LOZAFI-781113 format. One record per residue: residue number from 1; residue in one letter; x, y, z of N, C-alpha, C in turn. Coordinates in Angstrom, 2 decimals. Last residue first. Layout:
N
NUM/A/X/Y/Z/X/Y/Z/X/Y/Z .
...
This chain:
280
280/R/0.60/-6.96/18.90/2.25/-6.39/18.21/2.60/-6.56/17.03 .
279/I/-2.03/-6.58/18.45/-1.29/-7.31/19.53/0.07/-6.82/19.76 .
278/R/-4.62/-3.92/17.04/-3.12/-5.34/16.83/-2.49/-5.54/18.25 .
277/M/-7.49/-4.80/16.83/-6.18/-4.40/17.32/-5.20/-4.88/17.02 .
276/N/-10.62/-3.74/15.40/-10.01/-4.50/15.31/-8.63/-4.17/16.38 .
275/D/-14.19/-4.11/14.59/-13.36/-3.27/15.18/-11.98/-4.23/15.18 .
274/I/-17.55/-3.78/13.00/-16.18/-4.21/13.33/-15.23/-3.29/13.68 .
273/L/-20.68/-4.31/13.16/-20.07/-3.06/13.52/-18.94/-4.26/13.28 .
272/R/-24.71/-3.56/11.71/-23.39/-4.31/11.86/-22.25/-3.67/12.08 .
271/V/-27.55/-3.65/13.36/-26.71/-2.76/12.85/-25.33/-3.73/13.13 .
270/E/-29.79/-4.40/14.98/-29.68/-4.36/13.00/-28.45/-3.90/12.68 .
269/G/-28.24/-5.33/17.63/-29.56/-4.94/17.06/-29.35/-5.45/15.32 .
268/L/-25.23/-5.83/16.21/-25.86/-5.47/17.63/-27.00/-4.88/16.72 .
267/F/-23.17/-8.00/14.83/-24.83/-7.00/14.68/-24.88/-6.80/16.15 .
266/L/-19.53/-8.56/14.65/-20.61/-8.57/15.00/-22.29/-7.75/14.70 .
265/A/-16.29/-9.11/14.30/-17.51/-8.30/13.72/-18.67/-9.27/14.22 .
264/I/-12.93/-8.25/15.08/-14.18/-8.85/15.68/-15.27/-8.31/14.88 .
263/L/-9.54/-9.27/15.73/-10.75/-8.61/14.84/-11.92/-8.92/14.89 .
262/L/-6.47/-8.73/16.26/-7.44/-9.22/16.47/-8.38/-8.66/16.15 .
261/R/-3.24/-9.61/14.64/-3.97/-8.71/14.96/-5.28/-9.18/15.53 .
260/I/0.73/-9.83/14.76/-0.43/-10.67/14.95/-2.09/-9.33/15.38 .
259/N/3.51/-10.15/13.68/2.49/-9.20/13.92/1.53/-9.51/13.96 .
258/G/5.07/-12.80/13.89/5.79/-11.49/14.35/4.51/-10.49/14.67 .
257/S/3.68/-15.55/14.71/3.81/-14.65/13.76/4.61/-13.36/14.53 .
256/S/3.83/-17.97/16.43/3.76/-18.40/14.89/3.89/-16.90/13.76 .
255/N/3.67/-17.54/18.56/4.90/-17.17/18.16/4.81/-17.90/16.81 .
254/W/0.87/-17.88/19.71/1.60/-16.74/19.98/2.82/-16.46/19.56 .
253/D/-0.84/-20.26/17.42/-0.12/-19.95/18.90/0.78/-18.67/18.75 .
252/S/-2.33/-20.10/15.32/-2.57/-21.33/16.19/-1.87/-21.04/17.80 .
251/V/-3.64/-17.99/13.78/-2.67/-17.98/14.39/-2.83/-19.42/15.48 .
250/P/-5.91/-17.24/10.42/-5.29/-17.44/11.82/-4.07/-18.07/12.51 .
249/L/-4.23/-15.02/7.97/-4.95/-16.57/8.24/-4.60/-16.70/9.95 .
248/L/-3.60/-12.63/6.54/-4.74/-12.69/7.64/-5.26/-13.77/7.80 .
247/T/-1.09/-12.53/5.87/-1.96/-13.31/5.38/-3.31/-13.51/5.52 .
246/E/-0.27/-10.06/8.03/0.04/-10.20/6.44/-0.56/-11.01/5.67 .
245/E/-1.19/-10.51/10.49/-1.52/-9.08/9.76/-1.43/-9.55/8.42 .
244/D/-2.59/-13.33/11.45/-1.32/-12.94/11.03/-1.71/-11.55/10.06 .
243/V/-5.43/-12.98/14.24/-4.59/-13.46/12.58/-3.37/-13.12/12.65 .
242/I/-8.11/-14.05/15.67/-6.79/-13.64/15.77/-5.63/-14.17/14.99 .
241/E/-11.11/-13.19/15.36/-10.58/-13.90/15.00/-9.07/-13.29/15.46 .
240/I/-14.46/-13.70/15.78/-13.85/-13.43/16.69/-12.39/-13.72/15.95 .
239/Y/-17.83/-12.74/13.84/-16.32/-13.47/13.77/-15.62/-13.19/14.70 .
238/E/-20.75/-12.27/14.46/-20.51/-13.26/13.37/-18.87/-13.65/13.21 .
237/I/-22.64/-12.53/17.55/-21.33/-12.37/16.88/-21.23/-13.29/15.34 .
236/K/-24.95/-10.38/18.52/-24.89/-11.36/17.51/-23.65/-11.71/16.71 .
235/I/-26.25/-9.03/21.00/-25.31/-9.22/20.05/-25.13/-10.70/19.57 .
234/E/-28.42/-8.68/23.06/-28.63/-8.08/21.72/-27.44/-8.50/20.60 .
233/P/-27.56/-10.15/24.87/-28.39/-10.90/24.31/-28.75/-10.02/22.81 .
232/H/-24.52/-10.80/26.35/-25.54/-9.71/25.73/-26.51/-10.37/24.89 .
231/S/-22.85/-12.70/26.16/-23.18/-12.54/27.27/-24.59/-11.60/27.46 .
230/A/-21.22/-12.95/23.79/-22.40/-13.29/23.58/-23.01/-13.47/24.77 .
229/L/-18.74/-11.36/24.79/-19.87/-10.93/23.70/-21.38/-11.34/24.16 .
228/K/-18.25/-13.29/26.76/-18.28/-12.28/26.86/-19.33/-11.51/26.05 .
227/Q/-17.82/-15.97/25.03/-18.74/-15.95/26.18/-19.13/-14.46/26.55 .
226/R/-15.45/-15.05/23.19/-16.98/-15.06/22.72/-18.16/-15.04/23.80 .
225/A/-13.28/-14.70/25.05/-14.29/-13.35/24.41/-15.70/-13.80/23.97 .
224/Q/-13.17/-17.15/25.43/-14.22/-16.79/26.47/-14.30/-14.96/26.26 .
223/Q/-12.37/-18.35/22.98/-13.50/-19.10/23.87/-14.21/-18.00/24.77 .
222/L/-10.04/-17.29/22.41/-11.21/-16.99/21.49/-12.52/-17.39/22.33 .
221/I/-8.25/-17.43/24.67/-9.11/-16.17/24.54/-9.90/-16.01/23.50 .
220/E/-8.20/-20.20/24.21/-8.95/-20.01/25.53/-9.66/-18.75/24.99 .
219/E/-6.81/-20.68/21.63/-8.19/-20.73/21.92/-8.94/-20.44/22.64 .
218/V/-4.38/-19.41/22.15/-5.22/-18.61/21.32/-6.62/-18.93/21.63 .
217/T/-3.68/-19.57/26.11/-3.43/-19.90/24.56/-4.41/-19.16/23.34 .
216/R/-2.69/-16.86/28.05/-3.50/-17.76/27.60/-3.33/-18.50/26.11 .
215/Q/-0.59/-15.13/27.88/-1.26/-15.40/29.31/-1.86/-16.77/29.09 .
214/E/-0.55/-14.24/25.05/0.75/-14.85/25.73/0.71/-15.47/27.37 .
213/A/-3.24/-12.29/25.91/-2.28/-12.60/25.12/-1.17/-13.26/25.48 .
212/Q/-4.55/-10.42/27.59/-4.05/-11.79/28.20/-3.40/-12.87/27.32 .
211/H/-4.63/-7.58/26.92/-4.11/-7.73/28.26/-3.75/-9.76/28.12 .
210/R/-6.24/-8.10/24.37/-4.49/-7.99/24.29/-3.58/-8.18/25.44 .
209/M/-8.44/-9.15/25.39/-7.94/-10.24/24.69/-6.08/-9.82/24.37 .
208/W/-9.09/-6.40/27.03/-9.29/-7.64/27.38/-8.16/-9.12/26.70 .
207/L/-9.41/-4.95/24.42/-8.56/-4.79/25.40/-8.36/-6.07/26.20 .
206/L/-11.56/-6.37/23.24/-10.29/-6.24/22.31/-8.98/-6.17/23.27 .
205/T/-13.43/-5.63/24.74/-12.72/-7.13/24.48/-11.98/-7.04/24.08 .
204/K/-13.83/-3.11/24.69/-13.40/-4.03/26.22/-12.67/-5.16/26.18 .
203/Y/-14.84/-3.07/22.23/-13.47/-2.08/22.61/-12.99/-3.12/24.01 .
202/I/-17.17/-4.27/22.57/-16.36/-4.19/21.50/-14.97/-4.28/22.20 .
201/E/-18.85/-2.57/24.27/-18.12/-3.96/25.07/-17.21/-4.67/24.01 .
200/T/-19.60/-0.17/23.64/-18.48/-0.31/24.27/-17.64/-1.36/24.51 .
199/A/-22.41/-1.08/22.84/-21.25/-0.91/21.77/-20.06/-0.95/22.54 .
198/I/-24.10/-0.68/24.81/-23.63/-1.89/24.91/-22.38/-1.90/23.65 .
197/S/-24.50/2.31/24.35/-24.19/2.05/25.87/-23.59/0.27/25.71 .
196/R/-25.69/1.54/21.78/-25.03/2.41/21.84/-23.89/2.25/23.31 .
195/E/-28.64/-0.16/22.37/-27.44/-0.18/21.94/-26.28/0.53/21.90 .
194/H/-29.69/2.19/24.18/-29.26/1.21/24.54/-28.15/0.38/24.07 .
193/P/-30.03/4.37/21.94/-29.00/4.51/22.75/-28.65/3.19/23.91 .
192/S/-29.50/2.36/18.48/-30.38/3.04/19.60/-29.79/3.38/21.03 .
191/L/-27.72/3.11/15.91/-27.71/2.35/17.36/-28.64/3.43/17.94 .
190/R/-26.71/4.66/13.81/-28.22/3.80/13.66/-28.22/2.89/14.99 .
189/T/-24.66/5.78/13.81/-25.73/6.29/14.09/-26.86/5.73/14.17 .
188/N/-22.53/3.90/13.55/-22.90/3.92/15.04/-24.32/5.22/14.86 .
187/R/-22.09/3.92/10.61/-22.96/2.99/11.07/-23.75/3.28/12.69 .
186/S/-19.71/5.18/10.55/-20.91/5.94/9.97/-22.25/5.08/10.38 .
185/S/-17.88/5.60/13.63/-18.33/4.47/12.38/-19.65/5.28/11.63 .
184/M/-15.05/4.77/15.56/-16.08/6.12/14.99/-16.45/5.23/14.02 .
183/A/-15.06/2.45/18.07/-14.67/2.84/17.03/-15.48/3.60/15.81 .
182/L/-15.41/3.00/21.12/-16.07/2.54/20.23/-15.70/3.50/19.36 .
181/G/-14.03/4.24/23.84/-13.13/3.31/22.92/-14.11/3.13/21.68 .
180/D/-15.24/6.51/24.97/-15.45/5.29/25.44/-14.98/4.21/24.98 .
179/D/-14.89/8.73/23.22/-14.29/8.76/24.22/-14.44/7.03/25.06 .
178/E/-14.37/6.74/20.02/-15.01/8.08/20.90/-14.42/7.68/22.11 .
177/R/-11.07/6.96/18.02/-12.11/5.70/18.71/-12.94/7.01/19.28 .
176/I/-10.04/5.93/14.60/-10.22/6.84/15.69/-11.57/6.35/16.54 .
175/I/-7.20/3.87/13.85/-8.30/4.22/14.29/-8.81/5.03/15.31 .
174/A/-4.38/5.07/12.13/-4.82/4.86/13.17/-6.34/4.51/13.33 .
173/C/-4.16/4.33/8.61/-4.19/5.28/9.23/-5.09/4.95/10.82 .
172/G/-1.99/3.33/5.18/-2.94/2.92/6.87/-3.07/3.88/7.83 .
171/I/-1.56/4.47/2.18/-1.13/4.49/3.89/-2.33/4.12/4.45 .
170/V/-0.19/3.55/-0.67/-1.85/3.41/0.24/-0.91/3.36/1.64 .
169/T/0.66/5.35/-3.19/1.18/5.03/-2.29/0.33/4.90/-1.27 .
168/V/0.61/4.48/-7.04/-0.01/5.57/-5.57/0.74/4.91/-4.16 .
167/P/0.41/3.29/-9.97/1.72/3.76/-8.84/1.17/4.96/-7.97 .
166/I/-0.38/-0.29/-9.67/-0.63/1.05/-9.76/0.01/2.08/-8.87 .
165/K/-0.42/-3.01/-10.72/0.75/-1.80/-10.55/0.72/-0.91/-10.66 .
164/N/-2.08/-4.85/-9.88/-2.01/-3.82/-11.02/-1.32/-2.89/-11.44 .
163/M/-1.23/-6.02/-7.83/-1.68/-6.82/-8.91/-1.34/-5.78/-10.33 .
162/K/-0.85/-3.25/-6.16/0.54/-4.34/-6.57/0.15/-5.43/-7.51 .
161/V/-3.38/-2.54/-5.67/-2.17/-2.28/-6.50/-0.83/-3.19/-6.69 .
160/L/-4.45/-4.95/-4.13/-4.66/-4.56/-5.62/-3.78/-3.47/-6.31 .
159/E/-2.85/-4.86/-1.78/-2.70/-6.19/-3.15/-3.66/-5.97/-4.40 .
158/R/-4.00/-2.69/-0.92/-2.38/-2.83/-1.09/-2.02/-3.98/-2.27 .
157/V/-6.55/-3.41/-0.52/-6.21/-2.54/-1.42/-4.96/-2.44/-1.70 .
156/I/-6.08/-5.55/1.15/-6.93/-5.91/-0.43/-6.51/-4.68/-1.22 .
155/M/-5.59/-4.32/3.61/-4.77/-5.16/3.07/-4.58/-5.44/1.05 .
154/L/-8.20/-2.75/3.83/-6.46/-1.98/3.55/-5.67/-2.92/2.92 .
153/Q/-9.88/-4.66/4.75/-10.27/-3.75/3.10/-8.46/-2.93/2.69 .
152/Q/-8.91/-5.66/7.13/-8.96/-6.35/5.90/-9.05/-5.94/4.20 .
151/F/-9.19/-2.90/8.50/-8.18/-3.56/8.34/-8.02/-4.63/7.18 .
150/D/-11.26/-0.98/8.98/-11.43/-1.62/7.60/-10.17/-2.34/7.49 .
149/K/-9.67/0.45/10.73/-10.64/0.10/11.09/-11.16/-0.93/10.11 .
148/E/-7.81/1.79/9.25/-7.54/0.70/9.50/-8.69/-0.01/9.99 .
147/G/-8.61/3.84/6.46/-8.57/3.65/7.91/-8.24/2.19/8.15 .
146/F/-6.41/4.83/3.97/-7.59/4.18/4.67/-7.17/4.09/6.11 .
145/Y/-5.54/7.45/1.64/-5.40/7.10/2.95/-6.45/6.40/3.12 .
144/A/-2.97/7.37/-1.53/-4.25/7.51/-0.96/-4.71/6.69/0.53 .
143/R/-0.53/9.78/-3.61/-1.22/9.03/-1.81/-2.41/8.93/-1.73 .
142/H/-0.94/10.85/-5.98/0.01/10.30/-5.21/-0.06/9.19/-4.37 .
141/P/-4.07/10.07/-7.75/-3.40/10.43/-6.86/-2.11/10.09/-6.50 .
140/I/-6.22/9.67/-9.75/-4.35/9.73/-10.27/-4.02/9.89/-8.94 .
139/C/-8.84/9.75/-10.14/-8.29/10.76/-9.53/-6.57/10.73/-9.78 .
138/I/-9.50/7.67/-12.21/-10.25/8.91/-12.10/-9.23/10.12/-11.39 .
137/D/-8.00/5.23/-10.94/-7.69/5.84/-12.25/-8.32/6.99/-12.57 .
136/F/-8.93/5.31/-8.15/-7.52/5.51/-8.63/-7.39/5.64/-10.20 .
135/L/-11.56/4.53/-9.11/-11.49/5.82/-8.53/-9.72/6.19/-8.53 .
134/K/-11.39/2.16/-9.84/-11.77/2.84/-10.73/-11.67/4.32/-10.61 .
133/K/-10.22/0.93/-7.77/-9.56/0.79/-9.07/-9.83/2.01/-10.11 .
132/V/-12.73/1.12/-6.29/-11.04/1.87/-5.60/-10.23/1.90/-7.15 .
131/V/-14.53/-0.07/-7.46/-14.85/0.93/-7.48/-13.33/1.57/-6.79 .
130/V/-13.52/-2.94/-7.58/-13.53/-2.29/-8.74/-13.94/-0.48/-8.57 .
129/A/-13.09/-3.29/-4.42/-11.96/-3.34/-5.51/-12.07/-2.66/-6.58 .
128/M/-15.94/-3.97/-3.85/-14.83/-3.17/-3.33/-13.59/-2.19/-4.13 .
127/G/-16.47/-5.56/-5.21/-17.30/-4.64/-5.59/-16.37/-3.64/-5.12 .
126/N/-14.88/-7.63/-4.07/-14.93/-7.80/-5.44/-15.57/-6.17/-5.73 .
125/F/-15.70/-8.06/-1.64/-14.36/-7.21/-1.64/-14.10/-7.48/-3.45 .
124/H/-18.44/-8.65/-1.42/-18.38/-7.69/-0.96/-16.54/-6.77/-1.52 .
123/G/-18.77/-11.34/-2.41/-19.06/-10.05/-3.17/-18.54/-8.80/-2.91 .
122/P/-20.11/-12.32/0.79/-19.74/-12.85/-0.65/-20.19/-11.70/-1.43 .
121/R/-19.40/-11.80/3.80/-20.34/-10.75/2.55/-19.52/-11.08/1.60 .
120/H/-18.62/-13.44/5.59/-19.55/-13.33/5.75/-20.29/-12.30/4.46 .
119/K/-15.90/-13.62/3.68/-16.78/-15.28/3.81/-18.23/-14.86/4.42 .
118/G/-14.82/-11.58/3.87/-15.24/-12.19/2.68/-15.95/-13.33/3.00 .
117/E/-14.59/-10.99/6.70/-15.53/-9.99/6.08/-15.62/-11.01/4.82 .
116/M/-13.22/-14.03/7.32/-13.72/-13.00/7.72/-14.46/-11.99/7.32 .
115/V/-11.73/-15.04/3.49/-11.56/-14.97/5.05/-12.37/-13.98/5.51 .
114/K/-11.43/-14.09/0.86/-12.44/-15.33/1.45/-12.52/-15.30/2.76 .
113/D/-9.67/-12.95/0.37/-10.96/-11.92/0.35/-11.71/-12.91/0.54 .
112/L/-6.87/-13.65/0.54/-7.33/-12.54/1.14/-8.92/-12.15/1.37 .
111/H/-6.74/-16.28/-0.93/-7.56/-16.42/0.32/-7.82/-14.88/1.04 .
110/G/-6.96/-14.48/-4.09/-6.47/-15.75/-3.20/-6.96/-16.14/-1.79 .
109/F/-8.03/-12.52/-5.36/-7.18/-12.01/-4.15/-6.83/-13.53/-3.30 .
108/D/-9.10/-11.79/-8.34/-8.65/-12.92/-7.77/-7.54/-12.71/-6.87 .
107/Y/-12.01/-9.84/-9.98/-10.58/-10.10/-9.15/-10.56/-11.17/-8.24 .
106/Q/-13.85/-9.56/-12.51/-13.93/-10.14/-11.43/-12.28/-10.35/-10.59 .
105/M/-15.76/-7.27/-13.74/-15.13/-7.43/-13.38/-14.84/-8.34/-12.84 .
104/K/-18.89/-6.56/-15.13/-17.86/-7.70/-15.09/-17.08/-8.30/-14.56 .
103/V/-21.18/-3.94/-14.68/-20.14/-4.52/-13.87/-19.83/-5.81/-14.09 .
102/E/-23.12/-2.51/-16.81/-23.20/-3.60/-16.38/-21.66/-3.77/-15.60 .
101/E/-22.25/1.10/-17.60/-22.46/-0.26/-17.96/-22.15/-1.42/-17.20 .
100/P/-21.46/3.42/-16.19/-22.51/3.48/-17.17/-22.75/2.15/-17.51 .
99/Y/-20.40/3.57/-12.84/-21.54/2.42/-13.77/-21.82/2.87/-14.81 .
98/M/-20.50/6.89/-12.54/-19.64/5.74/-12.41/-19.31/3.82/-12.64 .
97/E/-23.06/7.64/-13.18/-21.46/8.29/-14.15/-20.30/7.03/-13.78 .
96/D/-24.65/6.05/-12.15/-24.62/5.94/-13.30/-23.32/7.12/-13.77 .
95/V/-24.24/7.08/-9.54/-24.29/5.82/-9.61/-23.81/5.35/-11.82 .
94/S/-22.57/10.21/-9.48/-23.90/9.19/-9.01/-23.38/7.96/-9.75 .
93/P/-19.92/11.57/-7.85/-20.69/10.83/-8.78/-21.82/10.39/-8.59 .
92/A/-18.18/13.88/-6.43/-19.30/13.18/-5.42/-19.96/12.38/-7.21 .
91/F/-15.25/14.96/-5.20/-15.60/14.20/-6.56/-17.13/13.33/-5.54 .
90/V/-13.50/17.93/-3.73/-14.38/16.64/-3.43/-15.13/16.01/-4.63 .
89/I/-10.67/19.58/-3.08/-11.77/19.09/-4.12/-12.42/18.02/-3.43 .
88/D/-9.68/19.90/-0.47/-9.61/21.41/-1.64/-10.53/20.71/-2.92 .
87/C/-10.89/20.46/2.88/-10.21/19.75/1.81/-10.33/21.23/0.10 .
86/G/-10.43/22.13/5.25/-9.27/22.41/4.42/-9.39/21.48/3.03 .
85/A/-13.07/21.43/6.88/-11.29/20.81/7.39/-10.24/21.24/6.11 .
84/Q/-14.88/22.92/5.71/-14.05/23.63/6.94/-12.95/22.74/7.30 .
83/E/-15.26/21.28/3.88/-14.78/22.66/3.58/-14.23/22.97/4.48 .
82/L/-15.99/18.78/5.01/-14.87/19.08/4.17/-14.31/20.18/4.03 .
81/K/-18.51/19.95/6.04/-17.29/19.69/6.80/-16.12/19.35/6.32 .
80/R/-19.83/20.31/3.59/-19.73/21.40/4.77/-18.84/21.14/5.43 .
79/C/-20.17/17.93/2.56/-19.25/18.62/2.00/-18.94/20.26/3.39 .
78/D/-21.85/16.81/4.35/-20.35/15.97/4.09/-19.25/17.08/3.94 .
77/E/-24.14/18.12/4.03/-23.63/17.94/5.51/-22.18/17.39/5.50 .
76/E/-24.86/17.53/1.89/-24.52/18.44/1.69/-24.05/18.86/3.03 .
75/L/-24.75/14.13/1.66/-23.97/14.91/1.05/-23.43/16.34/0.86 .
74/T/-25.78/12.15/3.33/-25.55/13.28/3.67/-24.91/14.19/3.15 .
73/R/-27.35/9.01/4.01/-26.30/9.73/2.58/-26.84/11.28/3.20 .
72/P/-26.54/5.74/5.56/-26.65/7.03/5.44/-26.39/7.86/4.56 .
71/Y/-27.80/2.83/4.24/-26.51/3.23/4.61/-27.16/5.19/4.76 .
70/K/-30.37/1.63/3.90/-30.42/2.24/5.07/-29.00/2.86/5.51 .
69/E/-29.51/0.30/1.49/-30.51/1.11/1.82/-30.73/2.01/2.92 .
68/L/-27.76/-1.31/2.12/-27.29/-0.24/1.18/-28.55/0.77/1.29 .
67/D/-28.95/-3.24/3.97/-28.13/-2.53/4.28/-27.34/-1.18/3.21 .
66/Q/-31.27/-3.92/2.05/-31.54/-3.10/2.82/-30.09/-2.66/3.54 .
65/K/-29.08/-5.76/0.64/-29.59/-4.89/-0.14/-30.72/-3.52/0.94 .
64/N/-26.04/-7.13/0.89/-27.31/-6.86/1.75/-27.94/-5.47/1.38 .
63/N/-23.49/-6.83/-0.31/-24.68/-7.80/-0.63/-25.38/-8.23/0.08 .
62/F/-22.42/-3.87/-1.78/-23.03/-4.36/-0.46/-23.96/-5.64/-1.11 .
61/Q/-20.51/-3.30/-3.76/-19.99/-3.74/-2.55/-21.03/-4.01/-1.65 .
60/I/-22.75/-1.81/-5.61/-21.79/-2.91/-5.84/-20.82/-3.70/-4.50 .
59/P/-22.99/0.92/-4.42/-23.92/0.19/-4.82/-23.00/-1.63/-4.52 .
58/N/-21.01/3.13/-2.77/-20.84/2.11/-3.86/-21.63/0.98/-3.74 .
57/V/-21.44/6.38/-2.11/-21.83/4.87/-1.84/-21.88/3.69/-2.24 .
56/F/-19.32/8.22/-2.13/-19.94/7.59/-3.41/-20.28/6.20/-2.38 .
55/I/-17.14/11.11/-2.45/-17.90/10.74/-1.51/-18.93/9.57/-2.40 .
54/S/-13.39/11.50/-2.30/-14.54/11.17/-2.81/-15.68/10.69/-1.91 .
53/C/-11.25/14.24/-1.85/-12.06/13.19/-1.25/-12.82/13.17/-2.04 .
52/L/-8.05/15.50/-2.09/-9.17/14.99/-3.00/-10.21/14.28/-2.14 .
51/S/-5.44/18.31/-1.52/-6.49/16.50/-1.23/-7.93/16.52/-1.48 .
50/I/-2.84/19.31/-2.39/-3.67/19.09/-2.59/-4.39/17.77/-1.79 .
49/D/0.25/18.61/-1.27/-0.27/19.84/-1.60/-1.83/20.36/-2.12 .
48/N/0.89/16.25/1.50/0.41/16.86/-0.20/-0.07/17.97/-0.32 .
47/E/0.69/15.75/3.95/1.63/14.83/3.06/1.28/15.42/1.57 .
46/D/-1.56/17.03/5.60/-0.04/17.48/5.95/0.63/16.96/4.85 .
45/K/-3.45/16.26/3.96/-2.81/17.79/3.98/-1.49/18.03/4.41 .
44/S/-3.84/13.47/4.93/-3.46/14.18/3.31/-3.13/15.46/3.14 .
43/R/-4.43/14.31/7.64/-3.09/13.42/7.26/-3.09/13.52/5.97 .
42/Q/-6.78/15.14/6.97/-5.83/15.87/7.54/-4.21/15.35/7.02 .
41/L/-8.29/12.77/5.99/-8.19/14.35/5.51/-6.77/15.15/5.90 .
40/L/-8.16/11.28/8.23/-7.76/10.88/7.13/-7.34/12.10/6.11 .
39/S/-9.71/12.94/9.96/-8.61/12.41/10.18/-7.58/12.08/9.22 .
38/L/-12.25/12.92/8.96/-11.63/14.03/8.54/-9.80/13.52/9.08 .
37/H/-12.76/9.85/8.97/-12.65/10.44/8.22/-11.78/11.87/8.07 .
36/G/-13.10/10.37/12.12/-12.32/9.36/11.29/-11.63/9.58/9.95 .
35/K/-15.45/12.23/12.55/-13.85/12.41/12.77/-13.01/11.63/12.17 .
34/H/-17.27/11.59/9.27/-17.14/11.75/11.22/-15.34/12.07/11.22 .
33/L/-19.96/11.19/7.04/-18.24/11.90/7.59/-18.47/12.02/9.08 .
32/A/-21.59/10.10/5.08/-21.92/10.09/6.48/-20.51/10.12/7.79 .
31/G/-19.47/8.73/2.32/-19.89/9.83/3.20/-20.04/9.30/4.57 .
30/M/-17.62/6.47/1.63/-19.04/6.43/1.17/-19.67/7.72/2.23 .
29/T/-14.47/7.59/0.54/-15.42/7.63/1.47/-16.66/7.18/0.47 .
28/P/-11.02/8.35/-0.08/-11.85/7.77/-1.05/-13.17/7.20/0.51 .
27/V/-8.55/10.43/-0.43/-9.32/10.02/0.35/-10.68/9.61/0.31 .
26/F/-5.43/11.45/-1.61/-6.78/10.90/-1.68/-7.25/10.32/-1.13 .
25/G/-3.35/13.80/-2.59/-3.68/13.07/-1.60/-5.26/12.81/-1.66 .
24/I/-1.21/15.13/-5.03/-2.47/14.68/-4.63/-2.73/13.95/-3.55 .
23/S/1.21/17.58/-6.14/1.11/16.29/-5.31/-0.42/16.42/-4.65 .
22/I/1.80/18.94/-9.04/1.48/19.00/-7.88/1.02/17.85/-7.51 .
21/E/3.43/19.26/-11.45/4.05/18.34/-10.60/3.28/18.81/-9.07 .
20/R/1.87/20.06/-13.29/2.54/21.28/-12.62/3.32/20.59/-11.34 .
19/S/0.13/17.85/-14.39/1.47/18.60/-15.09/2.33/19.34/-14.68 .
18/R/-1.31/17.58/-12.06/-0.25/16.78/-11.86/0.87/17.05/-13.31 .
17/L/-3.05/19.54/-12.49/-2.51/19.58/-11.33/-1.39/18.77/-11.78 .
16/D/-4.26/18.63/-14.77/-3.20/19.66/-14.99/-2.46/19.95/-13.63 .
15/L/-5.12/16.01/-14.16/-4.60/16.17/-15.12/-3.28/17.65/-15.17 .
14/V/-7.46/17.04/-12.19/-6.50/16.25/-11.86/-5.52/16.29/-12.97 .
13/D/-9.00/18.55/-14.52/-8.39/19.13/-13.49/-7.17/18.40/-12.60 .
12/S/-9.95/16.56/-15.92/-8.96/17.75/-16.63/-8.22/18.25/-15.50 .
11/Q/-11.31/14.86/-14.06/-9.81/14.32/-14.69/-9.10/15.44/-15.26 .
10/L/-13.71/15.86/-13.65/-12.10/16.00/-12.64/-10.84/15.58/-13.03 .
9/E/-14.86/16.27/-16.06/-14.06/17.63/-15.31/-13.43/17.05/-14.93 .
8/K/-14.73/13.60/-16.52/-14.28/13.69/-17.53/-14.15/15.47/-16.80 .
7/I/-16.78/12.77/-14.18/-15.77/12.40/-14.29/-14.49/13.07/-15.09 .
6/S/-18.60/15.35/-12.56/-18.41/14.34/-13.49/-16.68/13.78/-13.92 .
5/T/-18.92/16.48/-9.97/-19.93/15.35/-10.43/-19.37/14.34/-11.61 .
4/Y/-17.21/18.48/-7.88/-16.95/17.93/-9.60/-18.25/16.44/-9.31 .
3/I/-16.16/21.06/-6.32/-17.00/19.62/-6.20/-17.37/19.29/-7.69 .
2/K/-13.44/22.60/-4.62/-14.51/22.53/-5.66/-14.95/21.04/-5.56 .
1/M/-13.06/25.04/-2.17/-13.32/23.61/-2.34/-14.12/23.83/-3.98 .
């Protein structure tokens, strides 16, 4: 496995691979890798000749400075996991390497980045889009793999590719969960044992909402879901939404969309967790 920290050196290798018509699969990460990340890598390995994984904690997508400071950084362990999993190339640049100059780029995604995560994390999606576009330009992959846990991010990346006519296929991959249903996340390591035991309520609530769909109104389900989660004093809800998958806009009834998704974001203690589930 090759490890690069230099954009110039990585691009030289990538351009050589592409000149020989070797397909490249790309998995962008911020490190602190878990089985969810490795499932993306496995999908890439199944569908490409070479798999490239980036590890970069992107400072410009954090609207909370403390969250950036506390984000786990485990580069050595991450590289060990990637090598064992059969990754071919790792790109782990410094902040100065990625952003030698002040970032001024501003994207307009319409309402896609104004709702849910965008509403509660101003600037987050612009910072995410800047780094994803830059990574696509550097790594020049044929296919890129993103987990559906960050569903809104996945939809915005697809819009980014469309807007900029980037020749890459963006592939969404299913959420990988712990045995008790909690969506795997690098942030889970920050939960106390007590908080971790409560975190399963997110998954349980999503399952209940999906089971109740079309038996109750959208508003009734949202109201009762909020009550279920709010009954735990450790939980502070940011949003619970029932939306159309393509537009990310709220649905008013079950017949208003053919593809409906449930999304939840909350704080459990000091740790922010998100999850989602498709109804149909």
